[in-house]
DRENDREN-122061 format. One record per residue (C-alpha): chain; residue number from 1; x, y, z. Coordinates in Angstrom, 1 decimal. Layout:
! residues N
<'A', NUM, <X, Y, Z>>,
...
! end
This chain:
! residues 429
<'A', 1, <0.0, 0.0, 0.0>>,
<'A', 2, <1.2, 3.5, -0.8>>,
<'A', 3, <2.4, 5.6, 2.1>>,
<'A', 4, <1.9, 9.3, 2.0>>,
<'A', 5, <3.4, 12.0, 4.2>>,
<'A', 6, <1.8, 15.5, 4.0>>,
<'A', 7, <3.3, 18.7, 5.4>>,
<'A', 8, <0.8, 21.6, 5.9>>,
<'A', 9, <2.0, 25.2, 6.1>>,
<'A', 10, <0.1, 28.3, 6.8>>,
<'A', 11, <-3.4, 28.9, 8.1>>,
<'A', 12, <-6.3, 26.7, 9.2>>,
<'A', 13, <-7.9, 27.0, 5.7>>,
<'A', 14, <-4.8, 25.1, 4.4>>,
<'A', 15, <-5.3, 22.4, 7.0>>,
<'A', 16, <-8.8, 21.8, 5.7>>,
<'A', 17, <-7.5, 21.5, 2.2>>,
<'A', 18, <-4.9, 18.9, 3.3>>,
<'A', 19, <-7.7, 16.9, 4.9>>,
<'A', 20, <-9.8, 17.1, 1.8>>,
<'A', 21, <-6.8, 16.1, -0.3>>,
<'A', 22, <-6.1, 13.0, 1.9>>,
<'A', 23, <-9.8, 12.1, 1.7>>,
<'A', 24, <-9.6, 12.1, -2.1>>,
<'A', 25, <-6.6, 9.7, -2.0>>,
<'A', 26, <-8.9, 7.1, -0.5>>,
<'A', 27, <-7.3, 4.3, 1.5>>,
<'A', 28, <-3.6, 5.2, 1.2>>,
<'A', 29, <-1.6, 4.9, 4.4>>,
<'A', 30, <-0.7, 8.2, 6.0>>,
<'A', 31, <2.6, 8.3, 7.8>>,
<'A', 32, <4.0, 10.9, 10.2>>,
<'A', 33, <7.5, 10.0, 9.2>>,
<'A', 34, <8.7, 11.3, 5.7>>,
<'A', 35, <11.4, 8.6, 5.7>>,
<'A', 36, <8.7, 6.0, 5.3>>,
<'A', 37, <6.7, 7.7, 2.6>>,
<'A', 38, <6.5, 6.7, -1.1>>,
<'A', 39, <4.9, 10.1, -1.8>>,
<'A', 40, <5.5, 13.4, 0.0>>,
<'A', 41, <3.1, 16.3, -0.4>>,
<'A', 42, <3.8, 19.9, 0.7>>,
<'A', 43, <0.7, 22.1, 1.1>>,
<'A', 44, <2.2, 25.5, 0.8>>,
<'A', 45, <1.4, 29.1, 2.0>>,
<'A', 46, <2.0, 32.0, -0.3>>,
<'A', 47, <0.6, 35.0, 1.7>>,
<'A', 48, <3.9, 36.8, 2.6>>,
<'A', 49, <7.5, 36.7, 1.6>>,
<'A', 50, <8.4, 34.9, 4.8>>,
<'A', 51, <5.8, 32.3, 4.3>>,
<'A', 52, <6.9, 31.8, 0.7>>,
<'A', 53, <10.5, 31.3, 1.8>>,
<'A', 54, <9.4, 28.8, 4.5>>,
<'A', 55, <7.5, 26.9, 1.8>>,
<'A', 56, <10.4, 26.7, -0.5>>,
<'A', 57, <12.8, 25.7, 2.2>>,
<'A', 58, <10.4, 23.0, 3.3>>,
<'A', 59, <10.1, 21.7, -0.3>>,
<'A', 60, <13.8, 21.5, -0.7>>,
<'A', 61, <14.3, 19.8, 2.7>>,
<'A', 62, <11.7, 17.1, 1.9>>,
<'A', 63, <13.1, 16.7, -1.6>>,
<'A', 64, <16.2, 15.1, 0.1>>,
<'A', 65, <14.0, 12.0, 0.9>>,
<'A', 66, <13.8, 11.3, -2.9>>,
<'A', 67, <17.6, 10.7, -2.7>>,
<'A', 68, <17.9, 8.9, 0.7>>,
<'A', 69, <14.5, 7.3, 1.4>>,
<'A', 70, <11.7, 5.4, -0.1>>,
<'A', 71, <10.1, 8.5, -1.7>>,
<'A', 72, <9.7, 8.5, -5.5>>,
<'A', 73, <7.1, 11.2, -5.8>>,
<'A', 74, <7.2, 14.8, -4.5>>,
<'A', 75, <4.0, 16.9, -4.9>>,
<'A', 76, <3.6, 20.6, -4.1>>,
<'A', 77, <0.1, 22.0, -3.6>>,
<'A', 78, <-1.6, 25.1, -2.1>>,
<'A', 79, <-1.5, 28.8, -2.3>>,
<'A', 80, <2.1, 29.2, -3.5>>,
<'A', 81, <1.3, 27.1, -6.5>>,
<'A', 82, <-1.6, 29.3, -7.3>>,
<'A', 83, <0.4, 32.6, -6.9>>,
<'A', 84, <3.8, 31.5, -8.3>>,
<'A', 85, <3.3, 28.2, -10.0>>,
<'A', 86, <5.2, 29.0, -13.2>>,
<'A', 87, <8.3, 30.2, -11.3>>,
<'A', 88, <8.2, 27.1, -9.1>>,
<'A', 89, <8.1, 24.8, -12.1>>,
<'A', 90, <11.1, 26.6, -13.6>>,
<'A', 91, <13.2, 26.4, -10.5>>,
<'A', 92, <12.2, 23.2, -8.5>>,
<'A', 93, <12.9, 20.3, -10.9>>,
<'A', 94, <12.8, 17.9, -7.9>>,
<'A', 95, <9.0, 18.3, -7.8>>,
<'A', 96, <6.9, 15.7, -9.8>>,
<'A', 97, <3.6, 17.7, -9.7>>,
<'A', 98, <2.4, 21.1, -8.9>>,
<'A', 99, <-1.2, 21.0, -7.8>>,
<'A', 100, <-3.5, 24.0, -7.3>>,
<'A', 101, <-6.1, 24.0, -4.5>>,
<'A', 102, <-9.2, 22.0, -5.6>>,
<'A', 103, <-7.5, 20.6, -8.7>>,
<'A', 104, <-6.5, 17.1, -7.6>>,
<'A', 105, <-7.3, 14.9, -10.6>>,
<'A', 106, <-3.7, 15.1, -11.8>>,
<'A', 107, <-2.5, 13.9, -8.4>>,
<'A', 108, <-4.8, 10.9, -8.5>>,
<'A', 109, <-3.5, 10.1, -11.9>>,
<'A', 110, <0.1, 10.5, -10.8>>,
<'A', 111, <-0.4, 8.1, -7.9>>,
<'A', 112, <-2.6, 5.8, -10.0>>,
<'A', 113, <-5.5, 6.1, -7.7>>,
<'A', 114, <-9.0, 5.4, -8.9>>,
<'A', 115, <-11.2, 7.8, -7.0>>,
<'A', 116, <-14.4, 9.8, -7.8>>,
<'A', 117, <-14.3, 13.5, -6.7>>,
<'A', 118, <-17.6, 14.6, -5.4>>,
<'A', 119, <-19.1, 18.0, -4.4>>,
<'A', 120, <-19.8, 16.6, -0.9>>,
<'A', 121, <-16.3, 15.5, 0.0>>,
<'A', 122, <-15.2, 13.2, 2.8>>,
<'A', 123, <-12.2, 14.6, 4.7>>,
<'A', 124, <-9.6, 12.5, 6.4>>,
<'A', 125, <-8.8, 13.9, 9.8>>,
<'A', 126, <-5.1, 14.6, 10.4>>,
<'A', 127, <-5.3, 15.9, 13.9>>,
<'A', 128, <-7.5, 15.4, 17.0>>,
<'A', 129, <-11.1, 14.4, 16.6>>,
<'A', 130, <-12.8, 16.8, 19.0>>,
<'A', 131, <-12.0, 20.1, 17.3>>,
<'A', 132, <-11.7, 21.0, 13.6>>,
<'A', 133, <-12.3, 23.6, 11.0>>,
<'A', 134, <-15.1, 24.2, 8.5>>,
<'A', 135, <-14.1, 26.2, 5.4>>,
<'A', 136, <-17.3, 28.0, 4.4>>,
<'A', 137, <-16.0, 30.1, 1.4>>,
<'A', 138, <-13.0, 30.8, -0.8>>,
<'A', 139, <-11.8, 34.1, -2.2>>,
<'A', 140, <-12.4, 37.7, -1.2>>,
<'A', 141, <-14.1, 40.7, -2.6>>,
<'A', 142, <-12.2, 43.3, -0.5>>,
<'A', 143, <-9.3, 45.3, -2.1>>,
<'A', 144, <-6.9, 45.9, 0.8>>,
<'A', 145, <-3.8, 47.5, -0.7>>,
<'A', 146, <-1.4, 45.1, 1.1>>,
<'A', 147, <-3.1, 41.8, 0.3>>,
<'A', 148, <-2.3, 39.3, -2.6>>,
<'A', 149, <-5.1, 36.8, -1.8>>,
<'A', 150, <-7.8, 38.1, -4.2>>,
<'A', 151, <-5.2, 37.9, -7.0>>,
<'A', 152, <-4.9, 34.2, -6.9>>,
<'A', 153, <-8.0, 33.1, -4.9>>,
<'A', 154, <-10.4, 35.3, -6.9>>,
<'A', 155, <-13.7, 36.8, -5.8>>,
<'A', 156, <-15.8, 35.4, -3.0>>,
<'A', 157, <-17.2, 31.9, -3.6>>,
<'A', 158, <-19.5, 30.7, -0.8>>,
<'A', 159, <-20.5, 27.1, -0.3>>,
<'A', 160, <-24.3, 26.5, 0.2>>,
<'A', 161, <-25.8, 26.2, 3.7>>,
<'A', 162, <-27.0, 22.7, 2.7>>,
<'A', 163, <-23.5, 21.6, 1.8>>,
<'A', 164, <-22.0, 23.0, 5.0>>,
<'A', 165, <-24.6, 21.5, 7.2>>,
<'A', 166, <-24.0, 18.1, 5.5>>,
<'A', 167, <-20.2, 18.3, 6.1>>,
<'A', 168, <-20.7, 19.5, 9.7>>,
<'A', 169, <-22.9, 16.5, 10.5>>,
<'A', 170, <-20.2, 14.2, 9.1>>,
<'A', 171, <-17.7, 15.9, 11.3>>,
<'A', 172, <-19.9, 15.5, 14.4>>,
<'A', 173, <-20.5, 11.8, 13.5>>,
<'A', 174, <-16.8, 11.3, 13.7>>,
<'A', 175, <-16.4, 12.9, 17.2>>,
<'A', 176, <-16.0, 16.7, 16.5>>,
<'A', 177, <-17.6, 18.8, 19.2>>,
<'A', 178, <-16.0, 22.2, 18.4>>,
<'A', 179, <-16.4, 23.5, 14.8>>,
<'A', 180, <-14.4, 26.6, 13.9>>,
<'A', 181, <-15.6, 28.4, 10.8>>,
<'A', 182, <-12.9, 29.8, 8.5>>,
<'A', 183, <-12.6, 31.7, 5.3>>,
<'A', 184, <-10.9, 34.8, 3.9>>,
<'A', 185, <-13.9, 36.8, 5.3>>,
<'A', 186, <-16.7, 35.0, 7.1>>,
<'A', 187, <-18.8, 38.2, 7.3>>,
<'A', 188, <-19.2, 38.3, 3.5>>,
<'A', 189, <-20.5, 34.7, 3.5>>,
<'A', 190, <-23.5, 34.3, 1.2>>,
<'A', 191, <-23.2, 37.7, -0.6>>,
<'A', 192, <-22.8, 35.7, -3.8>>,
<'A', 193, <-25.7, 33.4, -3.1>>,
<'A', 194, <-29.4, 34.1, -3.0>>,
<'A', 195, <-31.0, 34.5, 0.4>>,
<'A', 196, <-28.1, 33.2, 2.4>>,
<'A', 197, <-25.8, 35.0, 4.9>>,
<'A', 198, <-23.6, 34.1, 7.9>>,
<'A', 199, <-26.4, 34.5, 10.4>>,
<'A', 200, <-28.7, 32.1, 8.4>>,
<'A', 201, <-25.8, 29.6, 8.3>>,
<'A', 202, <-25.3, 29.8, 12.0>>,
<'A', 203, <-29.0, 29.2, 12.8>>,
<'A', 204, <-28.8, 26.0, 10.9>>,
<'A', 205, <-25.5, 24.8, 12.4>>,
<'A', 206, <-26.7, 25.2, 15.9>>,
<'A', 207, <-29.4, 22.7, 15.2>>,
<'A', 208, <-26.9, 19.9, 14.9>>,
<'A', 209, <-26.9, 17.7, 18.0>>,
<'A', 210, <-23.7, 17.0, 19.9>>,
<'A', 211, <-22.0, 20.3, 18.8>>,
<'A', 212, <-20.7, 22.0, 21.9>>,
<'A', 213, <-19.1, 25.2, 20.4>>,
<'A', 214, <-19.2, 26.9, 17.0>>,
<'A', 215, <-16.5, 29.5, 16.6>>,
<'A', 216, <-15.9, 32.2, 14.0>>,
<'A', 217, <-12.5, 33.3, 12.7>>,
<'A', 218, <-12.2, 36.5, 10.7>>,
<'A', 219, <-15.0, 39.0, 10.5>>,
<'A', 220, <-14.5, 42.1, 8.5>>,
<'A', 221, <-15.2, 45.0, 10.9>>,
<'A', 222, <-17.6, 47.0, 8.8>>,
<'A', 223, <-19.7, 44.0, 8.0>>,
<'A', 224, <-20.4, 42.9, 11.6>>,
<'A', 225, <-24.1, 43.8, 11.8>>,
<'A', 226, <-26.7, 43.8, 14.5>>,
<'A', 227, <-28.2, 40.6, 13.3>>,
<'A', 228, <-24.9, 38.7, 13.6>>,
<'A', 229, <-24.3, 40.1, 17.1>>,
<'A', 230, <-27.8, 39.0, 18.2>>,
<'A', 231, <-27.3, 35.5, 16.8>>,
<'A', 232, <-24.0, 35.1, 18.6>>,
<'A', 233, <-25.5, 36.5, 21.8>>,
<'A', 234, <-28.6, 34.3, 21.8>>,
<'A', 235, <-27.3, 31.0, 20.6>>,
<'A', 236, <-25.7, 29.1, 23.4>>,
<'A', 237, <-23.6, 26.9, 21.1>>,
<'A', 238, <-21.9, 29.8, 19.4>>,
<'A', 239, <-18.7, 30.9, 21.2>>,
<'A', 240, <-18.8, 34.4, 22.6>>,
<'A', 241, <-15.7, 35.2, 20.6>>,
<'A', 242, <-15.2, 37.9, 17.9>>,
<'A', 243, <-12.2, 37.7, 15.7>>,
<'A', 244, <-12.1, 41.1, 13.9>>,
<'A', 245, <-8.8, 41.9, 12.3>>,
<'A', 246, <-8.7, 45.7, 11.9>>,
<'A', 247, <-5.1, 45.8, 10.6>>,
<'A', 248, <-4.5, 49.3, 12.1>>,
<'A', 249, <-5.9, 51.8, 14.6>>,
<'A', 250, <-5.2, 55.1, 12.9>>,
<'A', 251, <-7.5, 56.6, 10.2>>,
<'A', 252, <-4.8, 57.8, 7.7>>,
<'A', 253, <-3.3, 54.3, 7.8>>,
<'A', 254, <-6.6, 52.6, 7.3>>,
<'A', 255, <-7.2, 54.7, 4.2>>,
<'A', 256, <-3.7, 53.9, 2.9>>,
<'A', 257, <-4.5, 50.2, 3.5>>,
<'A', 258, <-7.8, 50.7, 1.6>>,
<'A', 259, <-9.8, 49.4, 4.6>>,
<'A', 260, <-13.4, 50.5, 5.0>>,
<'A', 261, <-14.4, 52.0, 8.3>>,
<'A', 262, <-12.6, 54.2, 10.8>>,
<'A', 263, <-11.2, 54.0, 14.3>>,
<'A', 264, <-14.4, 55.7, 15.5>>,
<'A', 265, <-16.6, 53.1, 13.8>>,
<'A', 266, <-14.4, 50.3, 15.2>>,
<'A', 267, <-14.7, 51.7, 18.7>>,
<'A', 268, <-18.4, 52.0, 18.3>>,
<'A', 269, <-18.7, 48.3, 17.2>>,
<'A', 270, <-16.6, 47.1, 20.1>>,
<'A', 271, <-18.6, 49.1, 22.6>>,
<'A', 272, <-21.8, 47.7, 21.1>>,
<'A', 273, <-20.6, 44.1, 21.3>>,
<'A', 274, <-19.5, 44.5, 24.9>>,
<'A', 275, <-22.8, 46.1, 25.9>>,
<'A', 276, <-24.8, 43.3, 24.2>>,
<'A', 277, <-22.8, 40.4, 25.5>>,
<'A', 278, <-21.7, 40.4, 29.1>>,
<'A', 279, <-18.8, 37.9, 28.8>>,
<'A', 280, <-17.1, 38.1, 25.4>>,
<'A', 281, <-13.6, 37.8, 24.0>>,
<'A', 282, <-12.4, 40.1, 21.3>>,
<'A', 283, <-9.4, 39.4, 19.0>>,
<'A', 284, <-7.7, 41.4, 16.3>>,
<'A', 285, <-4.7, 41.6, 14.1>>,
<'A', 286, <-2.5, 44.6, 13.4>>,
<'A', 287, <0.2, 45.4, 10.8>>,
<'A', 288, <3.0, 47.6, 11.9>>,
<'A', 289, <5.4, 49.5, 9.7>>,
<'A', 290, <3.0, 50.0, 6.8>>,
<'A', 291, <4.1, 52.7, 4.4>>,
<'A', 292, <3.3, 56.1, 5.8>>,
<'A', 293, <3.2, 54.9, 9.4>>,
<'A', 294, <5.0, 57.9, 11.1>>,
<'A', 295, <5.9, 57.8, 14.7>>,
<'A', 296, <2.9, 60.0, 15.5>>,
<'A', 297, <0.5, 57.6, 13.7>>,
<'A', 298, <2.1, 54.6, 15.5>>,
<'A', 299, <1.6, 56.3, 18.8>>,
<'A', 300, <-2.0, 56.7, 17.9>>,
<'A', 301, <-2.2, 53.0, 17.3>>,
<'A', 302, <-0.8, 52.3, 20.8>>,
<'A', 303, <-3.1, 54.8, 22.4>>,
<'A', 304, <-6.2, 53.2, 20.8>>,
<'A', 305, <-4.9, 49.7, 21.8>>,
<'A', 306, <-5.0, 51.0, 25.4>>,
<'A', 307, <-8.5, 52.4, 24.9>>,
<'A', 308, <-10.1, 49.3, 23.3>>,
<'A', 309, <-8.2, 46.6, 25.3>>,
<'A', 310, <-8.5, 43.6, 23.0>>,
<'A', 311, <-8.5, 40.3, 24.8>>,
<'A', 312, <-6.3, 38.7, 22.2>>,
<'A', 313, <-4.1, 40.4, 19.6>>,
<'A', 314, <-1.7, 39.3, 17.0>>,
<'A', 315, <0.6, 41.5, 15.0>>,
<'A', 316, <3.2, 41.3, 12.2>>,
<'A', 317, <5.5, 43.5, 10.3>>,
<'A', 318, <4.4, 44.9, 6.9>>,
<'A', 319, <5.8, 42.8, 4.1>>,
<'A', 320, <6.2, 44.6, 0.7>>,
<'A', 321, <4.6, 42.5, -2.0>>,
<'A', 322, <5.4, 43.7, -5.5>>,
<'A', 323, <2.0, 42.8, -6.9>>,
<'A', 324, <0.1, 44.9, -4.4>>,
<'A', 325, <-0.8, 48.6, -4.5>>,
<'A', 326, <1.0, 49.3, -1.2>>,
<'A', 327, <4.3, 48.2, -2.7>>,
<'A', 328, <4.2, 51.5, -4.8>>,
<'A', 329, <3.3, 53.8, -1.9>>,
<'A', 330, <5.8, 56.3, -0.6>>,
<'A', 331, <7.2, 56.6, 2.9>>,
<'A', 332, <8.2, 53.0, 3.4>>,
<'A', 333, <9.4, 52.3, 7.0>>,
<'A', 334, <12.9, 51.1, 7.9>>,
<'A', 335, <13.0, 47.4, 8.7>>,
<'A', 336, <14.6, 48.0, 12.1>>,
<'A', 337, <11.9, 50.5, 13.0>>,
<'A', 338, <9.2, 47.9, 12.0>>,
<'A', 339, <10.9, 45.4, 14.3>>,
<'A', 340, <11.0, 47.8, 17.2>>,
<'A', 341, <7.3, 48.7, 16.7>>,
<'A', 342, <6.3, 45.1, 16.6>>,
<'A', 343, <8.0, 44.6, 20.0>>,
<'A', 344, <6.3, 47.6, 21.4>>,
<'A', 345, <2.9, 46.4, 20.3>>,
<'A', 346, <3.3, 42.9, 21.8>>,
<'A', 347, <4.8, 44.3, 25.0>>,
<'A', 348, <1.7, 46.5, 25.4>>,
<'A', 349, <-0.7, 43.7, 24.6>>,
<'A', 350, <1.0, 41.4, 27.1>>,
<'A', 351, <0.2, 44.0, 29.8>>,
<'A', 352, <-3.4, 44.5, 28.6>>,
<'A', 353, <-3.9, 40.7, 28.5>>,
<'A', 354, <-2.5, 40.3, 32.0>>,
<'A', 355, <-4.9, 43.0, 33.3>>,
<'A', 356, <-7.9, 41.6, 31.6>>,
<'A', 357, <-7.3, 38.1, 32.7>>,
<'A', 358, <-7.5, 39.3, 36.3>>,
<'A', 359, <-11.3, 39.6, 35.8>>,
<'A', 360, <-11.4, 35.8, 35.0>>,
<'A', 361, <-9.8, 34.9, 38.4>>,
<'A', 362, <-12.5, 33.4, 40.6>>,
<'A', 363, <-14.9, 32.6, 37.7>>,
<'A', 364, <-16.0, 29.2, 36.5>>,
<'A', 365, <-16.0, 28.2, 32.8>>,
<'A', 366, <-16.3, 25.0, 30.8>>,
<'A', 367, <-12.9, 23.9, 29.5>>,
<'A', 368, <-12.1, 21.6, 26.6>>,
<'A', 369, <-9.3, 19.3, 27.7>>,
<'A', 370, <-6.7, 18.9, 24.8>>,
<'A', 371, <-3.5, 17.7, 26.5>>,
<'A', 372, <-2.4, 15.8, 29.6>>,
<'A', 373, <1.0, 16.1, 31.3>>,
<'A', 374, <1.5, 12.8, 33.2>>,
<'A', 375, <2.1, 12.8, 36.9>>,
<'A', 376, <5.4, 11.9, 38.4>>,
<'A', 377, <6.5, 11.0, 41.9>>,
<'A', 378, <6.4, 14.5, 43.2>>,
<'A', 379, <3.6, 16.2, 41.1>>,
<'A', 380, <0.1, 15.2, 40.2>>,
<'A', 381, <-1.1, 15.2, 36.6>>,
<'A', 382, <-2.2, 18.4, 35.0>>,
<'A', 383, <-4.1, 19.2, 31.9>>,
<'A', 384, <-4.1, 21.9, 29.2>>,
<'A', 385, <-7.3, 23.1, 27.6>>,
<'A', 386, <-9.3, 26.1, 26.4>>,
<'A', 387, <-12.6, 27.7, 27.1>>,
<'A', 388, <-15.0, 29.3, 24.5>>,
<'A', 389, <-13.0, 32.5, 25.0>>,
<'A', 390, <-9.8, 31.0, 23.5>>,
<'A', 391, <-9.4, 29.9, 19.9>>,
<'A', 392, <-7.3, 26.8, 19.1>>,
<'A', 393, <-3.6, 27.2, 18.3>>,
<'A', 394, <-3.6, 31.1, 18.5>>,
<'A', 395, <-4.7, 32.1, 22.0>>,
<'A', 396, <-3.6, 31.3, 25.5>>,
<'A', 397, <-4.4, 28.1, 27.4>>,
<'A', 398, <-6.0, 27.1, 30.7>>,
<'A', 399, <-3.8, 24.8, 32.8>>,
<'A', 400, <-5.8, 22.6, 35.2>>,
<'A', 401, <-4.4, 20.7, 38.2>>,
<'A', 402, <-6.6, 17.7, 39.0>>,
<'A', 403, <-6.2, 14.7, 41.3>>,
<'A', 404, <-8.9, 12.9, 39.3>>,
<'A', 405, <-8.2, 11.7, 35.8>>,
<'A', 406, <-9.7, 13.7, 33.0>>,
<'A', 407, <-10.2, 12.5, 29.4>>,
<'A', 408, <-8.8, 14.2, 26.4>>,
<'A', 409, <-11.6, 15.9, 24.4>>,
<'A', 410, <-13.9, 16.2, 27.5>>,
<'A', 411, <-15.4, 19.4, 28.7>>,
<'A', 412, <-15.2, 20.1, 32.4>>,
<'A', 413, <-16.1, 23.1, 34.6>>,
<'A', 414, <-13.0, 24.8, 35.9>>,
<'A', 415, <-12.6, 27.4, 38.5>>,
<'A', 416, <-9.8, 29.9, 37.6>>,
<'A', 417, <-7.4, 30.7, 40.5>>,
<'A', 418, <-4.6, 32.7, 38.9>>,
<'A', 419, <-3.3, 34.0, 35.6>>,
<'A', 420, <-0.1, 34.9, 33.8>>,
<'A', 421, <0.3, 37.3, 30.8>>,
<'A', 422, <-1.6, 35.0, 28.4>>,
<'A', 423, <-2.6, 31.8, 30.3>>,
<'A', 424, <-5.0, 30.9, 33.1>>,
<'A', 425, <-4.6, 28.3, 35.9>>,
<'A', 426, <-7.3, 26.5, 37.8>>,
<'A', 427, <-8.8, 23.2, 39.0>>,
<'A', 428, <-12.1, 21.3, 38.6>>,
<'A', 429, <-15.0, 23.3, 39.9>>,
! end
C-alpha cells in the first residue's frame, strides 16, 4: 500500500485543504515520518515573503528524501502554486507535480489512484477528533492595498448552507464537538448566493446535535451587523468570541490600507458588542510598519490599543509584496523600526492581556481538555485546555491541576485561581 506524508504550512484553511486532499486519496496509508513515505506532499502558503520562503525551504528539505529514502514522488500544492506556479516549475525540478487548490485529478492520476471526486467530499482527519475547521468560502471581494489573496484566490465563492450542514454532520458523527468556521472573510458569506448569509448559516449549524461550540474566525469589521451580534449572543452553542482583524488603529493608515471604516466606527462596534454580550472575548490583528506609518501615527495605534483593550491580539511587520498597491506607496518604513514597533505592540498587549485576565480569576467556565501532562513521583497530573474564549492554536491556554483523571476531548467546569500574561490556571469546579 502507498504511504503518504503531508506537510501543511500556513493557516487553518490550508489544514482543511490537506484533509480534503487526503480524503480524495482514499485508503492510502498516512505516515507521520517522511522517511517511510512513497509520496511526499507539501501544502504551501504564499501569503507573505516569509511564508513563501518557508514553503520553498520545506520543499527543498523534503526533496532530500527522494535521494535517501523510499520516496519517489514529491508533490507541491496550495497557495504558493496558485500565486507562483510558473516560477516554481522553472526552479524546482525535484517536484513531480504542482497541484492547485481544488485541482487534484492530476494527483490521483500520478499516484494511479481510482477515486471519484464529489461535491460533498469526505475529509480524512489529520489531527485530534474533537475540534476541527469548517471552510465556508473561498476568495475575497475586498481590495486591501497590502493583500495578494484576491489575485490568486479570486472573488468570494460561498458554499451552500446545505453543503456546509452536511459536512458538519459528518464531522460530528466522527467525534467533532467544536467546529471553527474559517474563510478569507466570514462576514461576507452568502453575498454571492441568493438569500443566504452568515447569520442564516449559524442558525442551521446550531441545530446539529452534539455540537458544543461553534467558533468564527475572521470577521471584516464594517460587515459585523446587529443581526450577527444577536445570533452570537442568543445561541448558546456559538462561542462568545469575535475575531475582527482591523489591521491598524489610525485613520490615515486605514485609508492607505484601503480598509473601509474608521477607528471611530471600530470603537463603536466594540462598545456595542461588549454592551450586548456580558462575557465576550475580542481578538484582532495589526500590521506595523505599513508605508506612511509615522511615529505619531504609530503612537495613535498604541493609544487606541489601550482604549479598546483587545482580549487577544496578533501583529506582524508589513511585508512589501510587489503585486500589491501598497508596494508602490511612498514613505516605506525602515526594517529596524518595524521590528521595534512590533516589539512595542506585543509588550503593550502582554500587559493588557494580564490586566484583563485578572477579571477571570474566581470565575468558573467550561474547558475543553486537549493535552495531559502525566504525573510523576512529586507532582500530580495536570491538563491543558481552552474555554470558549480562546481559539485553538492562536490564543492562551488554561492549565488545570486535577487529582482525578480527565479524558482528552472532554469538557469540564474549571474554577480559575490565577493568571499569567496570556494563560489561566485552575482546577475542577
